[in-house]
Every structure is written in C-alpha cells, then in structure tokens.
C-alpha positions as protocol buffer text, in pm:
chain_id: "A"
residue {
  index: 1
  type: UNK
  ca { x: 1861 y: -595 z: -1326 }
}
residue {
  index: 2
  type: UNK
  ca { x: 2036 y: -314 z: -1502 }
}
residue {
  index: 3
  type: UNK
  ca { x: 1923 y: 45 z: -1525 }
}
residue {
  index: 4
  type: UNK
  ca { x: 1637 y: 80 z: -1780 }
}
residue {
  index: 5
  type: UNK
  ca { x: 1695 y: 365 z: -2043 }
}
residue {
  index: 6
  type: UNK
  ca { x: 1323 y: 434 z: -2023 }
}
residue {
  index: 7
  type: UNK
  ca { x: 1384 y: 589 z: -1684 }
}
residue {
  index: 8
  type: UNK
  ca { x: 1576 y: 884 z: -1842 }
}
residue {
  index: 9
  type: UNK
  ca { x: 1387 y: 1188 z: -1709 }
}
residue {
  index: 10
  type: UNK
  ca { x: 1182 y: 1412 z: -1936 }
}
residue {
  index: 11
  type: UNK
  ca { x: 1146 y: 1729 z: -1725 }
}
residue {
  index: 12
  type: UNK
  ca { x: 832 y: 1943 z: -1744 }
}
residue {
  index: 13
  type: UNK
  ca { x: 877 y: 2321 z: -1803 }
}
residue {
  index: 14
  type: UNK
  ca { x: 672 y: 2642 z: -1770 }
}
residue {
  index: 15
  type: UNK
  ca { x: 313 y: 2565 z: -1666 }
}
residue {
  index: 16
  type: UNK
  ca { x: 364 y: 2180 z: -1643 }
}
residue {
  index: 17
  type: UNK
  ca { x: 318 y: 2211 z: -1275 }
}
residue {
  index: 18
  type: UNK
  ca { x: -59 y: 2202 z: -1362 }
}
residue {
  index: 19
  type: UNK
  ca { x: 0 y: 1833 z: -1425 }
}
residue {
  index: 20
  type: UNK
  ca { x: -49 y: 1801 z: -1050 }
}
residue {
  index: 21
  type: UNK
  ca { x: -430 y: 1754 z: -1006 }
}
residue {
  index: 22
  type: UNK
  ca { x: -431 y: 1733 z: -622 }
}
residue {
  index: 23
  type: UNK
  ca { x: -191 y: 1747 z: -337 }
}
residue {
  index: 24
  type: UNK
  ca { x: -302 y: 1539 z: -35 }
}
residue {
  index: 25
  type: UNK
  ca { x: -188 y: 1600 z: 322 }
}
residue {
  index: 26
  type: UNK
  ca { x: -228 y: 1270 z: 512 }
}
residue {
  index: 27
  type: UNK
  ca { x: -435 y: 1261 z: 834 }
}
residue {
  index: 28
  type: UNK
  ca { x: -221 y: 1148 z: 1137 }
}
residue {
  index: 29
  type: UNK
  ca { x: -360 y: 925 z: 1407 }
}
residue {
  index: 30
  type: UNK
  ca { x: -182 y: 836 z: 1721 }
}
residue {
  index: 31
  type: UNK
  ca { x: -253 y: 471 z: 1805 }
}
residue {
  index: 32
  type: UNK
  ca { x: -75 y: 495 z: 2137 }
}
residue {
  index: 33
  type: UNK
  ca { x: 292 y: 532 z: 2077 }
}
residue {
  index: 34
  type: UNK
  ca { x: 254 y: 450 z: 1717 }
}
residue {
  index: 35
  type: UNK
  ca { x: 144 y: 697 z: 1450 }
}
residue {
  index: 36
  type: UNK
  ca { x: -36 y: 626 z: 1135 }
}
residue {
  index: 37
  type: UNK
  ca { x: -71 y: 877 z: 840 }
}
residue {
  index: 38
  type: UNK
  ca { x: -354 y: 811 z: 599 }
}
residue {
  index: 39
  type: UNK
  ca { x: -326 y: 959 z: 254 }
}
residue {
  index: 40
  type: UNK
  ca { x: -610 y: 769 z: 84 }
}
residue {
  index: 41
  type: UNK
  ca { x: -904 y: 790 z: 82 }
}
residue {
  index: 42
  type: UNK
  ca { x: -897 y: 1175 z: 105 }
}
residue {
  index: 43
  type: UNK
  ca { x: -1179 y: 1427 z: 89 }
}
residue {
  index: 44
  type: UNK
  ca { x: -1106 y: 1523 z: -271 }
}
residue {
  index: 45
  type: UNK
  ca { x: -972 y: 1188 z: -387 }
}
residue {
  index: 46
  type: UNK
  ca { x: -1093 y: 837 z: -299 }
}
residue {
  index: 47
  type: UNK
  ca { x: -854 y: 635 z: -525 }
}
residue {
  index: 48
  type: UNK
  ca { x: -540 y: 655 z: -732 }
}
residue {
  index: 49
  type: UNK
  ca { x: -599 y: 381 z: -989 }
}
residue {
  index: 50
  type: UNK
  ca { x: -727 y: 88 z: -783 }
}
residue {
  index: 51
  type: UNK
  ca { x: -539 y: 200 z: -475 }
}
residue {
  index: 52
  type: UNK
  ca { x: -812 y: 302 z: -220 }
}
residue {
  index: 53
  type: UNK
  ca { x: -635 y: 303 z: 104 }
}
residue {
  index: 54
  type: UNK
  ca { x: -281 y: 426 z: 173 }
}
residue {
  index: 55
  type: UNK
  ca { x: -130 y: 424 z: 528 }
}
residue {
  index: 56
  type: UNK
  ca { x: 228 y: 524 z: 639 }
}
residue {
  index: 57
  type: UNK
  ca { x: 292 y: 316 z: 949 }
}
residue {
  index: 58
  type: UNK
  ca { x: 557 y: 496 z: 1176 }
}
residue {
  index: 59
  type: UNK
  ca { x: 847 y: 533 z: 1182 }
}
residue {
  index: 60
  type: UNK
  ca { x: 805 y: 391 z: 1543 }
}
residue {
  index: 61
  type: UNK
  ca { x: 1035 y: 248 z: 1801 }
}
residue {
  index: 62
  type: UNK
  ca { x: 926 y: -8 z: 2060 }
}
residue {
  index: 63
  type: UNK
  ca { x: 1104 y: -88 z: 2375 }
}
residue {
  index: 64
  type: UNK
  ca { x: 1153 y: -468 z: 2486 }
}
residue {
  index: 65
  type: UNK
  ca { x: 809 y: -629 z: 2530 }
}
residue {
  index: 66
  type: UNK
  ca { x: 613 y: -392 z: 2307 }
}
residue {
  index: 67
  type: UNK
  ca { x: 493 y: -395 z: 1957 }
}
residue {
  index: 68
  type: UNK
  ca { x: 179 y: -387 z: 1751 }
}
residue {
  index: 69
  type: UNK
  ca { x: -91 y: -637 z: 1812 }
}
residue {
  index: 70
  type: UNK
  ca { x: -377 y: -609 z: 1558 }
}
residue {
  index: 71
  type: UNK
  ca { x: -624 y: -886 z: 1643 }
}
residue {
  index: 72
  type: UNK
  ca { x: -789 y: -1094 z: 1377 }
}
residue {
  index: 73
  type: UNK
  ca { x: -1026 y: -891 z: 1162 }
}
residue {
  index: 74
  type: UNK
  ca { x: -1226 y: -954 z: 835 }
}
residue {
  index: 75
  type: UNK
  ca { x: -1193 y: -807 z: 493 }
}
residue {
  index: 76
  type: UNK
  ca { x: -1393 y: -826 z: 167 }
}
residue {
  index: 77
  type: UNK
  ca { x: -1353 y: -688 z: -186 }
}
residue {
  index: 78
  type: UNK
  ca { x: -1010 y: -562 z: -163 }
}
residue {
  index: 79
  type: UNK
  ca { x: -641 y: -681 z: -176 }
}
residue {
  index: 80
  type: UNK
  ca { x: -379 y: -552 z: 79 }
}
residue {
  index: 81
  type: UNK
  ca { x: -16 y: -478 z: -13 }
}
residue {
  index: 82
  type: UNK
  ca { x: 218 y: -468 z: 305 }
}
residue {
  index: 83
  type: UNK
  ca { x: 572 y: -332 z: 233 }
}
residue {
  index: 84
  type: UNK
  ca { x: 802 y: -255 z: 502 }
}
residue {
  index: 85
  type: UNK
  ca { x: 1121 y: -43 z: 521 }
}
residue {
  index: 86
  type: UNK
  ca { x: 1222 y: -138 z: 873 }
}
residue {
  index: 87
  type: UNK
  ca { x: 1095 y: -387 z: 1118 }
}
residue {
  index: 88
  type: UNK
  ca { x: 896 y: -710 z: 1084 }
}
residue {
  index: 89
  type: UNK
  ca { x: 525 y: -810 z: 1118 }
}
residue {
  index: 90
  type: UNK
  ca { x: 381 y: -1156 z: 1181 }
}
residue {
  index: 91
  type: UNK
  ca { x: 94 y: -1222 z: 947 }
}
residue {
  index: 92
  type: UNK
  ca { x: -165 y: -1500 z: 1004 }
}
residue {
  index: 93
  type: UNK
  ca { x: -491 y: -1559 z: 826 }
}
residue {
  index: 94
  type: UNK
  ca { x: -778 y: -1777 z: 786 }
}
residue {
  index: 95
  type: UNK
  ca { x: -622 y: -1966 z: 494 }
}
residue {
  index: 96
  type: UNK
  ca { x: -362 y: -2099 z: 726 }
}
residue {
  index: 97
  type: UNK
  ca { x: -88 y: -1861 z: 615 }
}
residue {
  index: 98
  type: UNK
  ca { x: 180 y: -1791 z: 878 }
}
residue {
  index: 99
  type: UNK
  ca { x: 430 y: -1545 z: 730 }
}
residue {
  index: 100
  type: UNK
  ca { x: 677 y: -1284 z: 868 }
}
residue {
  index: 101
  type: UNK
  ca { x: 663 y: -979 z: 660 }
}
residue {
  index: 102
  type: UNK
  ca { x: 1013 y: -831 z: 640 }
}
residue {
  index: 103
  type: UNK
  ca { x: 1158 y: -521 z: 461 }
}
residue {
  index: 104
  type: UNK
  ca { x: 1169 y: -513 z: 91 }
}
residue {
  index: 105
  type: UNK
  ca { x: 939 y: -807 z: 34 }
}
residue {
  index: 106
  type: UNK
  ca { x: 594 y: -801 z: -142 }
}
residue {
  index: 107
  type: UNK
  ca { x: 300 y: -945 z: 43 }
}
residue {
  index: 108
  type: UNK
  ca { x: -34 y: -941 z: -124 }
}
residue {
  index: 109
  type: UNK
  ca { x: -350 y: -1070 z: 54 }
}
residue {
  index: 110
  type: UNK
  ca { x: -651 y: -1091 z: -173 }
}
residue {
  index: 111
  type: UNK
  ca { x: -967 y: -1080 z: 48 }
}
residue {
  index: 112
  type: UNK
  ca { x: -1227 y: -1163 z: -233 }
}
residue {
  index: 113
  type: UNK
  ca { x: -1545 y: -1289 z: -84 }
}
residue {
  index: 114
  type: UNK
  ca { x: -1385 y: -1287 z: 266 }
}
residue {
  index: 115
  type: UNK
  ca { x: -1073 y: -1339 z: 475 }
}
residue {
  index: 116
  type: UNK
  ca { x: -974 y: -1290 z: 826 }
}
residue {
  index: 117
  type: UNK
  ca { x: -610 y: -1195 z: 942 }
}
residue {
  index: 118
  type: UNK
  ca { x: -396 y: -1056 z: 1215 }
}
residue {
  index: 119
  type: UNK
  ca { x: -88 y: -854 z: 1235 }
}
residue {
  index: 120
  type: UNK
  ca { x: 143 y: -867 z: 1517 }
}
residue {
  index: 121
  type: UNK
  ca { x: 509 y: -809 z: 1646 }
}
residue {
  index: 122
  type: UNK
  ca { x: 524 y: -1113 z: 1873 }
}
residue {
  index: 123
  type: UNK
  ca { x: 724 y: -1412 z: 1970 }
}
residue {
  index: 124
  type: UNK
  ca { x: 1112 y: -1382 z: 2003 }
}
residue {
  index: 125
  type: UNK
  ca { x: 1089 y: -1046 z: 1845 }
}
residue {
  index: 126
  type: UNK
  ca { x: 936 y: -902 z: 2173 }
}
residue {
  index: 127
  type: UNK
  ca { x: 1246 y: -993 z: 2364 }
}
residue {
  index: 128
  type: UNK
  ca { x: 1427 y: -688 z: 2232 }
}
residue {
  index: 129
  type: UNK
  ca { x: 1356 y: -344 z: 2103 }
}
residue {
  index: 130
  type: UNK
  ca { x: 1181 y: -327 z: 1767 }
}
residue {
  index: 131
  type: UNK
  ca { x: 1137 y: -64 z: 1485 }
}
residue {
  index: 132
  type: UNK
  ca { x: 858 y: -24 z: 1249 }
}
residue {
  index: 133
  type: UNK
  ca { x: 836 y: 181 z: 932 }
}
residue {
  index: 134
  type: UNK
  ca { x: 645 y: 91 z: 615 }
}
residue {
  index: 135
  type: UNK
  ca { x: 327 y: 132 z: 391 }
}
residue {
  index: 136
  type: UNK
  ca { x: 5 y: -71 z: 387 }
}
residue {
  index: 137
  type: UNK
  ca { x: -224 y: -14 z: 87 }
}
residue {
  index: 138
  type: UNK
  ca { x: -558 y: -156 z: -6 }
}
residue {
  index: 139
  type: UNK
  ca { x: -642 y: -229 z: -376 }
}
residue {
  index: 140
  type: UNK
  ca { x: -1003 y: -225 z: -470 }
}
residue {
  index: 141
  type: UNK
  ca { x: -1100 y: -535 z: -674 }
}
residue {
  index: 142
  type: UNK
  ca { x: -1270 y: -508 z: -1000 }
}
residue {
  index: 143
  type: UNK
  ca { x: -1650 y: -612 z: -986 }
}
residue {
  index: 144
  type: UNK
  ca { x: -1564 y: -950 z: -1146 }
}
residue {
  index: 145
  type: UNK
  ca { x: -1304 y: -1035 z: -877 }
}
residue {
  index: 146
  type: UNK
  ca { x: -1508 y: -912 z: -555 }
}
residue {
  index: 147
  type: UNK
  ca { x: -1639 y: -1258 z: -493 }
}
residue {
  index: 148
  type: UNK
  ca { x: -1331 y: -1464 z: -587 }
}
residue {
  index: 149
  type: UNK
  ca { x: -1159 y: -1697 z: -340 }
}
residue {
  index: 150
  type: UNK
  ca { x: -904 y: -1545 z: -100 }
}
residue {
  index: 151
  type: UNK
  ca { x: -544 y: -1582 z: -143 }
}
residue {
  index: 152
  type: UNK
  ca { x: -197 y: -1473 z: -3 }
}
residue {
  index: 153
  type: UNK
  ca { x: 114 y: -1437 z: -204 }
}
residue {
  index: 154
  type: UNK
  ca { x: 452 y: -1359 z: -81 }
}
residue {
  index: 155
  type: UNK
  ca { x: 739 y: -1252 z: -299 }
}
residue {
  index: 156
  type: UNK
  ca { x: 1093 y: -1195 z: -141 }
}
residue {
  index: 157
  type: UNK
  ca { x: 1292 y: -889 z: -200 }
}
residue {
  index: 158
  type: UNK
  ca { x: 1531 y: -1073 z: -431 }
}
residue {
  index: 159
  type: UNK
  ca { x: 1255 y: -1156 z: -669 }
}
residue {
  index: 160
  type: UNK
  ca { x: 1141 y: -800 z: -730 }
}
residue {
  index: 161
  type: UNK
  ca { x: 1289 y: -613 z: -1031 }
}
residue {
  index: 162
  type: UNK
  ca { x: 1546 y: -343 z: -919 }
}
residue {
  index: 163
  type: UNK
  ca { x: 1646 y: -71 z: -1146 }
}
residue {
  index: 164
  type: UNK
  ca { x: 1978 y: 70 z: -1010 }
}
residue {
  index: 165
  type: UNK
  ca { x: 2177 y: 351 z: -1152 }
}
residue {
  index: 166
  type: UNK
  ca { x: 2228 y: 726 z: -1213 }
}
residue {
  index: 167
  type: UNK
  ca { x: 2166 y: 798 z: -836 }
}
residue {
  index: 168
  type: UNK
  ca { x: 1847 y: 605 z: -831 }
}
residue {
  index: 169
  type: UNK
  ca { x: 1723 y: 268 z: -679 }
}
residue {
  index: 170
  type: UNK
  ca { x: 1377 y: 178 z: -801 }
}
residue {
  index: 171
  type: UNK
  ca { x: 1216 y: -134 z: -689 }
}
residue {
  index: 172
  type: UNK
  ca { x: 897 y: -262 z: -860 }
}
residue {
  index: 173
  type: UNK
  ca { x: 671 y: -405 z: -590 }
}
residue {
  index: 174
  type: UNK
  ca { x: 376 y: -502 z: -795 }
}
residue {
  index: 175
  type: UNK
  ca { x: 245 y: -454 z: -1149 }
}
residue {
  index: 176
  type: UNK
  ca { x: 437 y: -310 z: -1437 }
}
residue {
  index: 177
  type: UNK
  ca { x: 636 y: 10 z: -1503 }
}
residue {
  index: 178
  type: UNK
  ca { x: 935 y: 127 z: -1698 }
}
residue {
  index: 179
  type: UNK
  ca { x: 931 y: -186 z: -1923 }
}
residue {
  index: 180
  type: UNK
  ca { x: 960 y: -428 z: -1628 }
}
residue {
  index: 181
  type: UNK
  ca { x: 699 y: -645 z: -1460 }
}
residue {
  index: 182
  type: UNK
  ca { x: 677 y: -792 z: -1105 }
}
residue {
  index: 183
  type: UNK
  ca { x: 634 y: -1156 z: -1061 }
}
residue {
  index: 184
  type: UNK
  ca { x: 304 y: -1151 z: -895 }
}
residue {
  index: 185
  type: UNK
  ca { x: -22 y: -1148 z: -1101 }
}
residue {
  index: 186
  type: UNK
  ca { x: -230 y: -858 z: -1014 }
}
residue {
  index: 187
  type: UNK
  ca { x: -620 y: -827 z: -995 }
}
residue {
  index: 188
  type: UNK
  ca { x: -620 y: -526 z: -1238 }
}
residue {
  index: 189
  type: UNK
  ca { x: -367 y: -296 z: -1419 }
}
residue {
  index: 190
  type: UNK
  ca { x: -154 y: -119 z: -1171 }
}
residue {
  index: 191
  type: UNK
  ca { x: 200 y: -26 z: -1067 }
}
residue {
  index: 192
  type: UNK
  ca { x: 368 y: 30 z: -719 }
}
residue {
  index: 193
  type: UNK
  ca { x: 725 y: 134 z: -691 }
}
residue {
  index: 194
  type: UNK
  ca { x: 972 y: 220 z: -402 }
}
residue {
  index: 195
  type: UNK
  ca { x: 1213 y: 481 z: -535 }
}
residue {
  index: 196
  type: UNK
  ca { x: 1526 y: 594 z: -340 }
}
residue {
  index: 197
  type: UNK
  ca { x: 1688 y: 905 z: -505 }
}
residue {
  index: 198
  type: UNK
  ca { x: 2023 y: 1057 z: -438 }
}
residue {
  index: 199
  type: UNK
  ca { x: 2042 y: 1447 z: -402 }
}
residue {
  index: 200
  type: UNK
  ca { x: 1954 y: 1592 z: -736 }
}
residue {
  index: 201
  type: UNK
  ca { x: 1862 y: 1266 z: -911 }
}
residue {
  index: 202
  type: UNK
  ca { x: 1562 y: 1291 z: -1142 }
}
residue {
  index: 203
  type: UNK
  ca { x: 1290 y: 1029 z: -1210 }
}
residue {
  index: 204
  type: UNK
  ca { x: 999 y: 1047 z: -1446 }
}
residue {
  index: 205
  type: UNK
  ca { x: 660 y: 914 z: -1355 }
}
residue {
  index: 206
  type: UNK
  ca { x: 572 y: 595 z: -1554 }
}
residue {
  index: 207
  type: UNK
  ca { x: 365 y: 700 z: -1850 }
}
residue {
  index: 208
  type: UNK
  ca { x: 200 y: 385 z: -1945 }
}
residue {
  index: 209
  type: UNK
  ca { x: -88 y: 406 z: -1679 }
}
residue {
  index: 210
  type: UNK
  ca { x: -396 y: 624 z: -1678 }
}
residue {
  index: 211
  type: UNK
  ca { x: -398 y: 731 z: -1297 }
}
residue {
  index: 212
  type: UNK
  ca { x: -69 y: 815 z: -1112 }
}
residue {
  index: 213
  type: UNK
  ca { x: 36 y: 941 z: -793 }
}
residue {
  index: 214
  type: UNK
  ca { x: 363 y: 988 z: -575 }
}
residue {
  index: 215
  type: UNK
  ca { x: 409 y: 995 z: -207 }
}
residue {
  index: 216
  type: UNK
  ca { x: 707 y: 1151 z: -48 }
}
residue {
  index: 217
  type: UNK
  ca { x: 813 y: 917 z: 230 }
}
residue {
  index: 218
  type: UNK
  ca { x: 1156 y: 1082 z: 319 }
}
residue {
  index: 219
  type: UNK
  ca { x: 1341 y: 1400 z: 201 }
}
residue {
  index: 220
  type: UNK
  ca { x: 1181 y: 1612 z: -58 }
}
residue {
  index: 221
  type: UNK
  ca { x: 1131 y: 1640 z: -426 }
}
residue {
  index: 222
  type: UNK
  ca { x: 1089 y: 1918 z: -683 }
}
residue {
  index: 223
  type: UNK
  ca { x: 832 y: 1915 z: -964 }
}
residue {
  index: 224
  type: UNK
  ca { x: 829 y: 2192 z: -1210 }
}
residue {
  index: 225
  type: UNK
  ca { x: 991 y: 2431 z: -962 }
}
residue {
  index: 226
  type: UNK
  ca { x: 755 y: 2346 z: -677 }
}
residue {
  index: 227
  type: UNK
  ca { x: 909 y: 2161 z: -370 }
}
residue {
  index: 228
  type: UNK
  ca { x: 711 y: 1889 z: -188 }
}
residue {
  index: 229
  type: UNK
  ca { x: 842 y: 1761 z: 147 }
}
residue {
  index: 230
  type: UNK
  ca { x: 785 y: 1416 z: 327 }
}
residue {
  index: 231
  type: UNK
  ca { x: 422 y: 1353 z: 410 }
}
residue {
  index: 232
  type: UNK
  ca { x: 267 y: 1469 z: 77 }
}
residue {
  index: 233
  type: UNK
  ca { x: 89 y: 1279 z: -197 }
}
residue {
  index: 234
  type: UNK
  ca { x: 72 y: 1430 z: -543 }
}
residue {
  index: 235
  type: UNK
  ca { x: -185 y: 1296 z: -795 }
}
residue {
  index: 236
  type: UNK
  ca { x: -117 y: 1380 z: -1146 }
}
residue {
  index: 237
  type: UNK
  ca { x: -334 y: 1446 z: -1444 }
}
residue {
  index: 238
  type: UNK
  ca { x: -368 y: 1154 z: -1693 }
}
residue {
  index: 239
  type: UNK
  ca { x: -143 y: 1157 z: -1991 }
}
residue {
  index: 240
  type: UNK
  ca { x: 96 y: 1438 z: -1867 }
}
residue {
  index: 241
  type: UNK
  ca { x: 473 y: 1370 z: -1873 }
}
residue {
  index: 242
  type: UNK
  ca { x: 598 y: 1450 z: -1534 }
}
residue {
  index: 243
  type: UNK
  ca { x: 941 y: 1414 z: -1367 }
}
residue {
  index: 244
  type: UNK
  ca { x: 1055 y: 1488 z: -1020 }
}
residue {
  index: 245
  type: UNK
  ca { x: 1406 y: 1579 z: -876 }
}
residue {
  index: 246
  type: UNK
  ca { x: 1521 y: 1486 z: -537 }
}
residue {
  index: 247
  type: UNK
  ca { x: 1619 y: 1766 z: -293 }
}
residue {
  index: 248
  type: UNK
  ca { x: 1945 y: 1828 z: -122 }
}
residue {
  index: 249
  type: UNK
  ca { x: 1893 y: 1547 z: 141 }
}
residue {
  index: 250
  type: UNK
  ca { x: 1769 y: 1304 z: -142 }
}
residue {
  index: 251
  type: UNK
  ca { x: 1431 y: 1141 z: -129 }
}
residue {
  index: 252
  type: UNK
  ca { x: 1249 y: 820 z: -80 }
}
residue {
  index: 253
  type: UNK
  ca { x: 911 y: 820 z: -280 }
}
residue {
  index: 254
  type: UNK
  ca { x: 644 y: 556 z: -334 }
}
residue {
  index: 255
  type: UNK
  ca { x: 492 y: 574 z: -684 }
}
residue {
  index: 256
  type: UNK
  ca { x: 143 y: 412 z: -748 }
}
residue {
  index: 257
  type: UNK
  ca { x: -144 y: 388 z: -979 }
}
residue {
  index: 258
  type: UNK
  ca { x: -307 y: 214 z: -1268 }
}
residue {
  index: 259
  type: UNK
  ca { x: -642 y: 194 z: -1444 }
}
residue {
  index: 260
  type: UNK
  ca { x: -935 y: 341 z: -1282 }
}
residue {
  index: 261
  type: UNK
  ca { x: -1209 y: 99 z: -1177 }
}
residue {
  index: 262
  type: UNK
  ca { x: -1566 y: 72 z: -1322 }
}
residue {
  index: 263
  type: UNK
  ca { x: -1766 y: 289 z: -1080 }
}
residue {
  index: 264
  type: UNK
  ca { x: -1723 y: 409 z: -718 }
}
residue {
  index: 265
  type: UNK
  ca { x: -1658 y: 196 z: -421 }
}
residue {
  index: 266
  type: UNK
  ca { x: -1808 y: 190 z: -75 }
}
residue {
  index: 267
  type: UNK
  ca { x: -1580 y: 165 z: 239 }
}
residue {
  index: 268
  type: UNK
  ca { x: -1711 y: 72 z: 571 }
}
residue {
  index: 269
  type: UNK
  ca { x: -1462 y: -51 z: 855 }
}
residue {
  index: 270
  type: UNK
  ca { x: -1246 y: -317 z: 685 }
}
residue {
  index: 271
  type: UNK
  ca { x: -1485 y: -383 z: 397 }
}
residue {
  index: 272
  type: UNK
  ca { x: -1470 y: -254 z: 27 }
}
residue {
  index: 273
  type: UNK
  ca { x: -1745 y: -316 z: -212 }
}
residue {
  index: 274
  type: UNK
  ca { x: -1920 y: -192 z: -533 }
}
residue {
  index: 275
  type: UNK
  ca { x: -2254 y: -193 z: -352 }
}
residue {
  index: 276
  type: UNK
  ca { x: -2387 y: -119 z: 8 }
}
residue {
  index: 277
  type: UNK
  ca { x: -2567 y: -459 z: -1 }
}
residue {
  index: 278
  type: UNK
  ca { x: -2234 y: -651 z: -10 }
}
residue {
  index: 279
  type: UNK
  ca { x: -2116 y: -445 z: 295 }
}
residue {
  index: 280
  type: UNK
  ca { x: -2431 y: -526 z: 497 }
}
residue {
  index: 281
  type: UNK
  ca { x: -2397 y: -898 z: 411 }
}
residue {
  index: 282
  type: UNK
  ca { x: -2040 y: -890 z: 544 }
}
residue {
  index: 283
  type: UNK
  ca { x: -2144 y: -713 z: 865 }
}
residue {
  index: 284
  type: UNK
  ca { x: -2402 y: -987 z: 931 }
}
residue {
  index: 285
  type: UNK
  ca { x: -2161 y: -1255 z: 858 }
}
residue {
  index: 286
  type: UNK
  ca { x: -1889 y: -1124 z: 1101 }
}
residue {
  index: 287
  type: UNK
  ca { x: -2159 y: -1050 z: 1360 }
}
residue {
  index: 288
  type: UNK
  ca { x: -2289 y: -1397 z: 1345 }
}
residue {
  index: 289
  type: UNK
  ca { x: -1955 y: -1538 z: 1453 }
}
residue {
  index: 290
  type: UNK
  ca { x: -1996 y: -1874 z: 1289 }
}
residue {
  index: 291
  type: UNK
  ca { x: -1626 y: -1962 z: 1274 }
}
residue {
  index: 292
  type: UNK
  ca { x: -1668 y: -2321 z: 1171 }
}
residue {
  index: 293
  type: UNK
  ca { x: -1927 y: -2294 z: 888 }
}
residue {
  index: 294
  type: UNK
  ca { x: -1978 y: -1931 z: 820 }
}
residue {
  index: 295
  type: UNK
  ca { x: -1832 y: -1686 z: 562 }
}
residue {
  index: 296
  type: UNK
  ca { x: -1539 y: -1589 z: 797 }
}
residue {
  index: 297
  type: UNK
  ca { x: -1306 y: -1805 z: 991 }
}
residue {
  index: 298
  type: UNK
  ca { x: -1042 y: -1716 z: 1239 }
}
residue {
  index: 299
  type: UNK
  ca { x: -661 y: -1779 z: 1176 }
}
residue {
  index: 300
  type: UNK
  ca { x: -575 y: -2130 z: 1295 }
}
residue {
  index: 301
  type: UNK
  ca { x: -289 y: -2022 z: 1499 }
}
residue {
  index: 302
  type: UNK
  ca { x: -440 y: -1689 z: 1637 }
}
residue {
  index: 303
  type: UNK
  ca { x: -805 y: -1769 z: 1714 }
}
residue {
  index: 304
  type: UNK
  ca { x: -830 y: -1694 z: 2092 }
}
residue {
  index: 305
  type: UNK
  ca { x: -965 y: -1332 z: 2028 }
}
residue {
  index: 306
  type: UNK
  ca { x: -1096 y: -1107 z: 1749 }
}
residue {
  index: 307
  type: UNK
  ca { x: -1201 y: -748 z: 1666 }
}
residue {
  index: 308
  type: UNK
  ca { x: -1584 y: -715 z: 1712 }
}
residue {
  index: 309
  type: UNK
  ca { x: -1790 y: -542 z: 1457 }
}
residue {
  index: 310
  type: UNK
  ca { x: -1780 y: -161 z: 1529 }
}
residue {
  index: 311
  type: UNK
  ca { x: -2110 y: -2 z: 1692 }
}
residue {
  index: 312
  type: UNK
  ca { x: -2170 y: 239 z: 1413 }
}
C-alpha cells in the first residue's frame, strides 16, 4: 500500500522527552550459543498494553547440524506472536498445526484454555548452516478470553500492510495503526509494527492507543534530543505525541502497545492468568500427563518427548 500521510512526524520539543515513562534494558540469557534478550516483563513494567513478554532471539548463527530444539511445552491465558527477521522455525502444536515460520510473516498462536507446541530448526534445514534473528512476544488475554478455545493463525508477509516512503518501511504485523489494520483479528485492542528507517528518517508513534512502547532492534534513534541505541525499550506516557528520528546508521524499531487490561496478570513458567488458581490448575493438568483425555495433548507429529513441569 502507499505511504499514509498520517505518518508525517510531529516532533516533540523542549521537555517533551518527559513523555518517556520508562527505559528498559533487556536481560540477556545465554542458552548455549544462542542469546535471548528479555525486555518484558521488567521490574518496573510488567506489560505494554496487552504485551506481557518480549524476547529478542539472536542474532545467532548455527553450523550444519545445529539449531534450536524447544520440545513440546504448554501455555494458557496468552497468545504468542512469532515474527522473524532471519531464519526459519518449524512450529507444531496440539491442534495439528505444522507450519514453518519464515521472515516477515505473522504467526499468532492463541493458547486460551490450553495448547502445547514445539519450536525447532529441523529437517532439511539442519543440512546447512542456519541463521536466526527475530522477536517472540506474548499477549495476555482479556479475562473473557482466558478460557477460549486454542487457535493458530498464519498470515504471510504479502498480506500484511506495508507503508513505504520517505525513507521508511513500516509493516503492520497485528492490530491497527496509522489508519491501517492487519488482516488477523486480535483478542483485544493492540498494535505491533516493524519499522525500518533510513538515516535521519522520522517516524511518529501511533497516537490512537493508550499504551505505547518502542524497542530499538538495530541502529539507534533520537527522541527529543536523547539517543537510544539497539537493545533499549522506551515506554511512553499515554496521550503524548512522540516522534523518533533514525541515527546515522539508520534503525530498525519494533513498535507495540494497545489498551491496558483489566487488572494484573500472574506469570509462572509458560502460564499467564488473572488468578493464581488458574495457574495451579494448569500445573496439575501438565503434571498429570494425560495426553489422550486431559487438558493438554502433545503435537501429533512431535510427541516423543516434552518439557517436564519445573521443580519450583
């Protein structure tokens, strides 16, 4: 689609830098030749809109015969959005979904009452070197959707709105922003964008959502005279008009947010819920291991092993 005039930047001046409520420095974790940087949840900020989990995966390079192997594991009360910049991940789940996740595509897995999935770099892909670079987020579900049926929705890159012009390429992954809407229905009001900015290009934050944040994935941006390098998440005050300008090397930024949820959420392992009781029920269901008739089943094409319940 053509460039949307609503993206013309309105740059803040003077003390507008106060629009930044929180700056988050992600925690890095080495998973054995594969680094993950977690920005959400953070000590001072659990969620940005409904986004309760935000992991940068890589960049990582794997030699022939290597790759990630995340065995089947359960989720409740959330939806995952997996979005890759490089590489490919083989997703299988207990619904029978068998989908390769590739760069630029949107992959939404709604756990609801319960789902089990695995994530691997397997098959023929293991016969050559592989790269991996991307973001996985969790979206906490509204209370009315916590027990809904599970689902998996894939939208190819070509189906996602692209706003291209004035030194900016902005792809709308999910939700609505800048007068456009992505093709996949969302559990609640939200937006999630992948913005590639040439050096000096300016981009305003969407102003139609209550909660908004930006994560610098590559390069750097300047907001009201302050520079923010890769690996920083800025969370903005509701209602303030904010614009960012790419640094001398350009920038790649993930923009996210939406309406705040009704009340806090509890997180334990892979479970998100509005009450501790829901978490305990999910623990017992996974521990029981009744894959035929229980709450959780294993993916039909990846059921030889699974991740056990943590001892904590």
